[in-house]
N, CA, C and O atoms as a GROMACS GRO file, in nm:
protein
  336
    1MET      N    1   1.283   0.024   0.245
    1MET     CA    2   1.145  -0.023   0.246
    1MET      C    3   1.087  -0.005   0.107
    1MET      O    4   1.113   0.093   0.038
    2LYS      N    5   1.008  -0.104   0.068
    2LYS     CA    6   0.947  -0.104  -0.064
    2LYS      C    7   0.795  -0.110  -0.046
    2LYS      O    8   0.743  -0.204   0.014
    3ILE      N    9   0.724  -0.010  -0.097
    3ILE     CA   10   0.578  -0.006  -0.091
    3ILE      C   11   0.525  -0.004  -0.233
    3ILE      O   12   0.565   0.079  -0.316
    4GLU      N   13   0.434  -0.097  -0.260
    4GLU     CA   14   0.372  -0.106  -0.392
    4GLU      C   15   0.221  -0.115  -0.373
    4GLU      O   16   0.174  -0.171  -0.274
    5MET      N   17   0.148  -0.061  -0.467
    5MET     CA   18   0.003  -0.074  -0.462
    5MET      C   19  -0.052  -0.099  -0.600
    5MET      O   20  -0.005  -0.043  -0.699
    6PHE      N   21  -0.155  -0.186  -0.606
    6PHE     CA   22  -0.227  -0.208  -0.731
    6PHE      C   23  -0.318  -0.089  -0.749
    6PHE      O   24  -0.397  -0.056  -0.661
    7TYR      N   25  -0.308  -0.026  -0.863
    7TYR     CA   26  -0.374   0.103  -0.884
    7TYR      C   27  -0.448   0.104  -1.016
    7TYR      O   28  -0.397   0.060  -1.118
    8SER      N   29  -0.569   0.154  -1.011
    8SER     CA   30  -0.649   0.175  -1.132
    8SER      C   31  -0.713   0.314  -1.120
    8SER      O   32  -0.769   0.349  -1.016
    9MET      N   33  -0.703   0.392  -1.225
    9MET     CA   34  -0.759   0.528  -1.222
    9MET      C   35  -0.910   0.526  -1.202
    9MET      O   36  -0.967   0.622  -1.150
   10SER      N   37  -0.976   0.416  -1.241
   10SER     CA   38  -1.121   0.409  -1.226
   10SER      C   39  -1.163   0.357  -1.088
   10SER      O   40  -1.282   0.341  -1.061
   11CYS      N   41  -1.067   0.331  -1.002
   11CYS     CA   42  -1.093   0.275  -0.869
   11CYS      C   43  -1.085   0.385  -0.763
   11CYS      O   44  -0.977   0.433  -0.731
   12GLY      N   45  -1.200   0.425  -0.710
   12GLY     CA   46  -1.202   0.529  -0.607
   12GLY      C   47  -1.128   0.488  -0.482
   12GLY      O   48  -1.059   0.570  -0.421
   13LYS      N   49  -1.140   0.361  -0.442
   13LYS     CA   50  -1.069   0.313  -0.323
   13LYS      C   51  -0.917   0.316  -0.343
   13LYS      O   52  -0.842   0.338  -0.249
   14CYS      N   53  -0.873   0.294  -0.467
   14CYS     CA   54  -0.729   0.298  -0.496
   14CYS      C   55  -0.675   0.439  -0.473
   14CYS      O   56  -0.568   0.456  -0.416
   15ARG      N   57  -0.750   0.538  -0.518
   15ARG     CA   58  -0.707   0.678  -0.499
   15ARG      C   59  -0.708   0.713  -0.350
   15ARG      O   60  -0.620   0.785  -0.301
   16MET      N   61  -0.808   0.661  -0.277
   16MET     CA   62  -0.814   0.686  -0.132
   16MET      C   63  -0.696   0.619  -0.062
   16MET      O   64  -0.636   0.678   0.028
   17LEU      N   65  -0.663   0.496  -0.102
   17LEU     CA   66  -0.550   0.426  -0.040
   17LEU      C   67  -0.420   0.502  -0.066
   17LEU      O   68  -0.336   0.513   0.023
   18GLU      N   69  -0.404   0.553  -0.187
   18GLU     CA   70  -0.284   0.629  -0.219
   18GLU      C   71  -0.271   0.749  -0.125
   18GLU      O   72  -0.162   0.777  -0.075
   19THR      N   73  -0.379   0.820  -0.102
   19THR     CA   74  -0.378   0.935  -0.012
   19THR      C   75  -0.342   0.893   0.130
   19THR      O   76  -0.261   0.959   0.196
   20VAL      N   77  -0.401   0.783   0.177
   20VAL     CA   78  -0.372   0.733   0.312
   20VAL      C   79  -0.225   0.697   0.327
   20VAL      O   80  -0.162   0.732   0.426
   21VAL      N   81  -0.170   0.626   0.228
   21VAL     CA   82  -0.029   0.586   0.233
   21VAL      C   83   0.062   0.708   0.240
   21VAL      O   84   0.152   0.714   0.324
   22HIS      N   85   0.038   0.805   0.153
   22HIS     CA   86   0.124   0.924   0.151
   22HIS      C   87   0.109   1.007   0.278
   22HIS      O   88   0.207   1.061   0.328
   23THR      N   89  -0.011   1.016   0.332
   23THR     CA   90  -0.032   1.089   0.457
   23THR      C   91   0.042   1.020   0.571
   23THR      O   92   0.107   1.086   0.652
   24ALA      N   93   0.033   0.888   0.578
   24ALA     CA   94   0.103   0.813   0.683
   24ALA      C   95   0.254   0.832   0.671
   24ALA      O   96   0.322   0.852   0.772
   25LEU      N   97   0.307   0.825   0.550
   25LEU     CA   98   0.451   0.843   0.530
   25LEU      C   99   0.494   0.984   0.571
   25LEU      O  100   0.599   1.002   0.633
   26GLU      N  101   0.414   1.084   0.536
   26GLU     CA  102   0.447   1.222   0.576
   26GLU      C  103   0.444   1.236   0.727
   26GLU      O  104   0.534   1.297   0.785
   27ASP      N  105   0.341   1.180   0.793
   27ASP     CA  106   0.332   1.188   0.939
   27ASP      C  107   0.452   1.121   1.006
   27ASP      O  108   0.500   1.167   1.110
   28LEU      N  109   0.500   1.012   0.945
   28LEU     CA  110   0.615   0.939   1.001
   28LEU      C  111   0.748   0.998   0.957
   28LEU      O  112   0.855   0.950   0.997
   29LYS      N  113   0.742   1.103   0.874
   29LYS     CA  114   0.862   1.168   0.820
   29LYS      C  115   0.954   1.067   0.751
   29LYS      O  116   1.076   1.066   0.770
   30MET      N  117   0.890   0.982   0.669
   30MET     CA  118   0.964   0.881   0.593
   30MET      C  119   0.956   0.915   0.445
   30MET      O  120   0.849   0.946   0.392
   31ASP      N  121   1.070   0.908   0.380
   31ASP     CA  122   1.076   0.933   0.236
   31ASP      C  123   1.085   0.799   0.165
   31ASP      O  124   1.194   0.746   0.143
   32VAL      N  125   0.969   0.744   0.129
   32VAL     CA  126   0.962   0.614   0.064
   32VAL      C  127   0.881   0.630  -0.064
   32VAL      O  128   0.772   0.687  -0.063
   33GLU      N  129   0.935   0.579  -0.173
   33GLU     CA  130   0.863   0.584  -0.300
   33GLU      C  131   0.753   0.478  -0.300
   33GLU      O  132   0.775   0.365  -0.256
   34VAL      N  133   0.636   0.514  -0.347
   34VAL     CA  134   0.524   0.421  -0.359
   34VAL      C  135   0.507   0.389  -0.507
   34VAL      O  136   0.473   0.475  -0.588
   35GLU      N  137   0.532   0.265  -0.540
   35GLU     CA  138   0.522   0.221  -0.680
   35GLU      C  139   0.381   0.174  -0.709
   35GLU      O  140   0.319   0.105  -0.628
   36LYS      N  141   0.330   0.212  -0.824
   36LYS     CA  142   0.195   0.172  -0.866
   36LYS      C  143   0.205   0.056  -0.965
   36LYS      O  144   0.273   0.065  -1.067
   37LEU      N  145   0.134  -0.052  -0.933
   37LEU     CA  146   0.120  -0.163  -1.026
   37LEU      C  147  -0.008  -0.140  -1.104
   37LEU      O  148  -0.116  -0.131  -1.045
   38LEU      N  149   0.002  -0.129  -1.234
   38LEU     CA  150  -0.114  -0.098  -1.316
   38LEU      C  151  -0.172  -0.221  -1.385
   38LEU      O  152  -0.282  -0.215  -1.440
   39ASN      N  153  -0.100  -0.332  -1.382
   39ASN     CA  154  -0.141  -0.453  -1.452
   39ASN      C  155  -0.215  -0.546  -1.355
   39ASN      O  156  -0.154  -0.597  -1.261
   40PRO      N  157  -0.346  -0.568  -1.375
   40PRO     CA  158  -0.421  -0.654  -1.284
   40PRO      C  159  -0.370  -0.798  -1.280
   40PRO      O  160  -0.377  -0.863  -1.176
   41ASP      N  161  -0.320  -0.849  -1.393
   41ASP     CA  162  -0.265  -0.985  -1.394
   41ASP      C  163  -0.144  -0.996  -1.303
   41ASP      O  164  -0.127  -1.096  -1.233
   42GLN      N  165  -0.060  -0.895  -1.305
   42GLN     CA  166   0.058  -0.893  -1.219
   42GLN      C  167   0.016  -0.890  -1.071
   42GLN      O  168   0.076  -0.958  -0.988
   43ALA      N  169  -0.085  -0.812  -1.040
   43ALA     CA  170  -0.134  -0.805  -0.902
   43ALA      C  171  -0.192  -0.939  -0.858
   43ALA      O  172  -0.168  -0.983  -0.745
   44MET      N  173  -0.267  -1.005  -0.946
   44MET     CA  174  -0.324  -1.135  -0.911
   44MET      C  175  -0.216  -1.241  -0.892
   44MET      O  176  -0.228  -1.326  -0.804
   45GLN      N  177  -0.111  -1.236  -0.973
   45GLN     CA  178   0.000  -1.330  -0.958
   45GLN      C  179   0.068  -1.316  -0.823
   45GLN      O  180   0.129  -1.410  -0.772
   46ARG      N  181   0.056  -1.197  -0.764
   46ARG     CA  182   0.118  -1.171  -0.634
   46ARG      C  183   0.018  -1.187  -0.519
   46ARG      O  184   0.048  -1.149  -0.406
   47GLY      N  185  -0.099  -1.243  -0.548
   47GLY     CA  186  -0.192  -1.278  -0.442
   47GLY      C  187  -0.311  -1.186  -0.423
   47GLY      O  188  -0.398  -1.216  -0.342
   48ALA      N  189  -0.318  -1.077  -0.494
   48ALA     CA  190  -0.429  -0.982  -0.477
   48ALA      C  191  -0.552  -1.033  -0.552
   48ALA      O  192  -0.545  -1.067  -0.670
   49MET      N  193  -0.664  -1.039  -0.482
   49MET     CA  194  -0.788  -1.084  -0.542
   49MET      C  195  -0.890  -0.970  -0.554
   49MET      O  196  -0.992  -0.986  -0.620
   50SER      N  197  -0.862  -0.857  -0.491
   50SER     CA  198  -0.951  -0.742  -0.500
   50SER      C  199  -0.868  -0.615  -0.488
   50SER      O  200  -0.754  -0.616  -0.442
   51GLN      N  201  -0.929  -0.505  -0.531
   51GLN     CA  202  -0.859  -0.378  -0.522
   51GLN      C  203  -0.929  -0.289  -0.421
   51GLN      O  204  -1.049  -0.302  -0.399
   52PRO      N  205  -0.856  -0.202  -0.360
   52PRO     CA  206  -0.713  -0.179  -0.376
   52PRO      C  207  -0.633  -0.288  -0.306
   52PRO      O  208  -0.684  -0.360  -0.221
   53ALA      N  209  -0.506  -0.296  -0.343
   53ALA     CA  210  -0.415  -0.390  -0.279
   53ALA      C  211  -0.281  -0.320  -0.259
   53ALA      O  212  -0.240  -0.237  -0.340
   54MET      N  213  -0.213  -0.355  -0.149
   54MET     CA  214  -0.085  -0.291  -0.119
   54MET      C  215   0.011  -0.394  -0.059
   54MET      O  216  -0.027  -0.478   0.022
   55TRP      N  217   0.135  -0.384  -0.102
   55TRP     CA  218   0.242  -0.469  -0.052
   55TRP      C  219   0.347  -0.382   0.015
   55TRP      O  220   0.378  -0.273  -0.032
   56ILE      N  221   0.400  -0.430   0.126
   56ILE     CA  222   0.517  -0.368   0.187
   56ILE      C  223   0.624  -0.475   0.193
   56ILE      O  224   0.603  -0.583   0.249
   57ASN      N  225   0.738  -0.445   0.135
   57ASN     CA  226   0.850  -0.540   0.127
   57ASN      C  227   0.803  -0.674   0.071
   57ASN      O  228   0.836  -0.780   0.125
   58ASP      N  229   0.726  -0.668  -0.036
   58ASP     CA  230   0.678  -0.785  -0.110
   58ASP      C  231   0.576  -0.870  -0.033
   58ASP      O  232   0.546  -0.982  -0.075
   59LYS      N  233   0.523  -0.820   0.077
   59LYS     CA  234   0.422  -0.892   0.154
   59LYS      C  235   0.288  -0.821   0.137
   59LYS      O  236   0.276  -0.701   0.162
   60LEU      N  237   0.186  -0.895   0.094
   60LEU     CA  238   0.053  -0.838   0.075
   60LEU      C  239  -0.003  -0.800   0.212
   60LEU      O  240  -0.023  -0.885   0.298
   61ILE      N  241  -0.028  -0.670   0.231
   61ILE     CA  242  -0.069  -0.616   0.360
   61ILE      C  243  -0.217  -0.580   0.361
   61ILE      O  244  -0.287  -0.604   0.460
   62VAL      N  245  -0.264  -0.522   0.252
   62VAL     CA  246  -0.402  -0.473   0.246
   62VAL      C  247  -0.461  -0.512   0.111
   62VAL      O  248  -0.395  -0.503   0.007
   63GLN      N  249  -0.587  -0.554   0.114
   63GLN     CA  250  -0.660  -0.570  -0.012
   63GLN      C  251  -0.809  -0.557   0.015
   63GLN      O  252  -0.861  -0.604   0.116
   64GLY      N  253  -0.876  -0.491  -0.080
   64GLY     CA  254  -1.020  -0.478  -0.074
   64GLY      C  255  -1.075  -0.374   0.022
   64GLY      O  256  -1.196  -0.364   0.038
   65ARG      N  257  -0.988  -0.298   0.085
   65ARG     CA  258  -1.035  -0.196   0.179
   65ARG      C  259  -0.931  -0.085   0.191
   65ARG      O  260  -0.817  -0.098   0.146
   66VAL      N  261  -0.973   0.025   0.252
   66VAL     CA  262  -0.882   0.138   0.275
   66VAL      C  263  -0.869   0.155   0.427
   66VAL      O  264  -0.965   0.194   0.493
   67PRO      N  265  -0.751   0.126   0.482
   67PRO     CA  266  -0.733   0.142   0.626
   67PRO      C  267  -0.728   0.290   0.666
   67PRO      O  268  -0.704   0.377   0.583
   68LEU      N  269  -0.751   0.315   0.794
   68LEU     CA  270  -0.733   0.450   0.848
   68LEU      C  271  -0.586   0.487   0.843
   68LEU      O  272  -0.499   0.400   0.836
   69VAL      N  273  -0.557   0.616   0.847
   69VAL     CA  274  -0.417   0.662   0.848
   69VAL      C  275  -0.344   0.604   0.968
   69VAL      O  276  -0.229   0.562   0.955
   70SER      N  277  -0.408   0.601   1.083
   70SER     CA  278  -0.343   0.548   1.204
   70SER      C  279  -0.306   0.401   1.186
   70SER      O  280  -0.199   0.358   1.228
   71GLU      N  281  -0.394   0.324   1.124
   71GLU     CA  282  -0.366   0.182   1.098
   71GLU      C  283  -0.252   0.168   0.997
   71GLU      O  284  -0.166   0.081   1.012
   72MET      N  285  -0.253   0.252   0.896
   72MET     CA  286  -0.148   0.248   0.794
   72MET      C  287  -0.012   0.278   0.857
   72MET      O  288   0.088   0.214   0.825
   73LYS      N  289  -0.008   0.375   0.946
   73LYS     CA  290   0.118   0.409   1.014
   73LYS      C  291   0.168   0.289   1.093
   73LYS      O  292   0.288   0.262   1.094
   74GLU      N  293   0.078   0.218   1.160
   74GLU     CA  294   0.118   0.098   1.235
   74GLU      C  295   0.175  -0.008   1.142
   74GLU      O  296   0.275  -0.072   1.174
   75MET      N  297   0.111  -0.028   1.026
   75MET     CA  298   0.159  -0.127   0.929
   75MET      C  299   0.299  -0.091   0.879
   75MET      O  300   0.387  -0.177   0.869
   76ILE      N  301   0.319   0.037   0.850
   76ILE     CA  302   0.449   0.082   0.799
   76ILE      C  303   0.556   0.068   0.907
   76ILE      O  304   0.666   0.022   0.880
   77MET      N  305   0.523   0.108   1.029
   77MET     CA  306   0.621   0.098   1.138
   77MET      C  307   0.656  -0.048   1.167
   77MET      O  308   0.772  -0.080   1.193
   78LYS      N  309   0.557  -0.136   1.163
   78LYS     CA  310   0.582  -0.278   1.187
   78LYS      C  311   0.676  -0.333   1.079
   78LYS      O  312   0.770  -0.406   1.111
   79ALA      N  313   0.651  -0.299   0.953
   79ALA     CA  314   0.736  -0.345   0.844
   79ALA      C  315   0.877  -0.288   0.858
   79ALA      O  316   0.975  -0.357   0.831
   80ARG      N  317   0.887  -0.164   0.901
   80ARG     CA  318   1.018  -0.102   0.920
   80ARG      C  319   1.094  -0.174   1.031
   80ARG      O  320   1.213  -0.202   1.017
   81ASP      N  321   1.025  -0.205   1.141
   81ASP     CA  322   1.089  -0.274   1.253
   81ASP      C  323   1.131  -0.416   1.216
   81ASP      O  324   1.237  -0.462   1.260
   82GLU      N  325   1.050  -0.485   1.136
   82GLU     CA  326   1.084  -0.619   1.091
   82GLU      C  327   1.206  -0.618   0.998
   82GLU      O  328   1.282  -0.715   0.992
   83GLN      N  329   1.221  -0.508   0.928
   83GLN     CA  330   1.331  -0.495   0.832
   83GLN      C  331   1.464  -0.471   0.904
   83GLN      O  332   1.570  -0.507   0.852
   84ALA      N  333   1.458  -0.411   1.022
   84ALA     CA  334   1.581  -0.374   1.095
   84ALA      C  335   1.653  -0.493   1.154
   84ALA      O  336   1.757  -0.476   1.218
   0.00000   0.00000   0.00000
């Protein structure tokens, strides 16, 4: 599984999304690296129009909001099941 997020240090929602992603992964006992995209042009080329933005397996899953941990766990489990 590949998880990427558009990240900016000046973006409070980005930091919150990072925490939610890591908490969900810990709860699911999954060891997945979360890659940070720091280039806004690269994020826009991949379909993100607002931050924060997150991709799972190259599919844009979240943008412009921070989901609850429970919702994030569902997103990760769905992506894992689709991958199998």
